[in-house]
C-alpha positions in Angstrom: -39.7 -0.4 44.4 -35.9 -0.4 44.1 -35.9 -4.2 43.6 -38.4 -3.8 40.7 -36.2 -1.1 39.2 -33.1 -3.2 39.6 -34.9 -6.2 38.0 -36.0 -4.0 35.1 -32.5 -2.7 34.5 -31.1 -6.2 34.7 -33.6 -7.5 32.1 -32.9 -4.5 29.9 -29.1 -5.1 30.2 -29.4 -8.8 29.3 -31.7 -8.0 26.4 -29.2 -5.4 25.0 -26.4 -7.9 25.3 -28.3 -10.5 23.4 -29.3 -8.0 20.7 -25.6 -7.0 20.3 -24.5 -10.7 20.0 -26.9 -11.5 17.2 -25.3 -9.2 14.5 -21.8 -10.3 15.6 -22.8 -14.0 15.3 -24.4 -13.4 11.9 -21.3 -11.6 10.7 -19.1 -14.4 11.8 -21.2 -17.0 10.1 -21.4 -15.0 6.9 -17.6 -14.5 7.0 -17.1 -18.2 7.4 -19.4 -19.0 4.5 -17.7 -16.5 2.3 -14.3 -18.1 3.1 -15.5 -21.4 1.7 -17.1 -19.6 -1.3 -13.9 -17.8 -2.1 -11.8 -20.9 -2.0 -14.3 -23.1 -4.0 -14.2 -25.6 -1.2 -16.9 -27.4 0.7 -16.1 -30.3 3.0 -12.5 -30.2 1.8 -13.5 -31.1 -1.8 -13.1 -29.0 -5.0 -16.3 -28.6 -6.9 -16.2 -27.7 -10.6 -19.0 -25.2 -10.5 -17.5 -23.4 -7.5 -13.8 -23.7 -8.2 -12.0 -20.6 -6.9 -15.3 -18.9 -6.9 -15.3 -15.4 -5.6 -18.4 -13.7 -4.2 -19.1 -11.2 -7.0 -21.9 -9.5 -5.1 -19.9 -8.6 -2.0 -16.4 -7.9 -3.5 -15.2 -5.2 -5.7 -13.5 -6.2 -8.9 -10.1 -5.1 -7.5 -10.6 -7.2 -4.4 -11.4 -10.2 -6.5 -8.2 -9.7 -8.5 -6.2 -9.3 -5.4 -7.6 -12.5 -3.8 -7.1 -14.5 -7.0 -3.4 -13.3 -7.3 -2.9 -14.3 -3.6 -4.3 -17.8 -4.4 -2.2 -18.2 -7.5 1.0 -17.0 -5.8 0.3 -19.3 -2.9 0.0 -22.3 -5.1 3.1 -21.4 -7.1 5.1 -21.0 -3.9 4.0 -24.4 -2.7 5.2 -26.0 -5.9 8.5 -24.0 -5.8 9.2 -24.9 -2.2 8.6 -28.6 -2.8 5.5 -28.8 -0.5 3.8 -30.8 -3.2 5.4 -34.2 -3.1 2.9 -36.6 -4.7 4.4 -39.5 -6.6 1.3 -39.5 -8.8 2.2 -36.0 -10.1 4.6 -36.2 -13.1 6.9 -33.5 -14.3 4.6 -33.0 -17.2 1.6 -32.5 -14.9 3.6 -30.1 -12.8 4.7 -28.1 -15.9 1.1 -28.0 -17.1 -0.2 -26.8 -13.8 2.5 -24.1 -13.5 1.8 -22.9 -17.1 -1.9 -22.7 -16.2 -1.2 -20.7 -13.1 1.2 -18.3 -14.9 -1.4 -17.8 -17.6 -4.1 -17.2 -15.1 -1.9 -14.7 -13.3 -1.3 -12.7 -16.5 -5.1 -12.7 -17.2 -5.9 -11.5 -13.7 -3.3 -8.8 -13.7 -4.6 -7.4 -17.0 -8.3 -8.2 -16.5 -10.8 -5.4 -17.1 -14.0 -7.5 -17.1 -15.4 -10.3 -14.9 -15.5 -12.6 -17.9 -11.7 -12.5 -17.9 -11.6 -13.4 -14.2 -13.9 -16.3 -15.0 -11.4 -17.6 -17.6 -8.6 -17.3 -15.0 -10.7 -19.2 -12.4 -11.0 -22.1 -14.8 -7.2 -22.2 -15.3 -6.7 -22.0 -11.5 -9.2 -24.8 -11.0 -7.4 -27.0 -13.5 -4.1 -26.4 -11.9 -5.5 -27.2 -8.4 -7.0 -30.4 -9.7 -3.7 -31.5 -11.3 -1.7 -30.7 -8.1 -4.4 -32.0 -5.7 -4.1 -28.6 -3.9 -6.5 -27.1 -1.4 -6.1 -23.3 -0.8 -6.5 -23.5 3.0 -4.2 -26.4 4.0 -2.1 -26.9 0.9 -2.7 -30.7 0.4 -5.7 -32.9 0.0 
């Protein structure tokens, strides 16, 4: 009798552990997928249709603005610190990219509609392509 009770408790305990792991695993997978959606990256490549794409369904407008500003400031700091040393990037290309980033930053800071954020995303994408920059690692 006691062995049967112990076995039942053990089965119940294992079942509860498995049930608790499923939501945590799903949350981790969804978080990982969102990370790639936010950066516009898949397999280390920038895609036009997903460039600096932010998950509009799961993020508030203010969170989108904050993340975009972080991305812009990160890219600007990489150029200012000299982390981008590609001989194929001319001074004119660097100036164009920085101008796009500064313009995107102003748009994001003053944005009131998602359409304005979309315009800023296009500018960010353009600058990232010019500089060959990936948000996660900094260089392609």
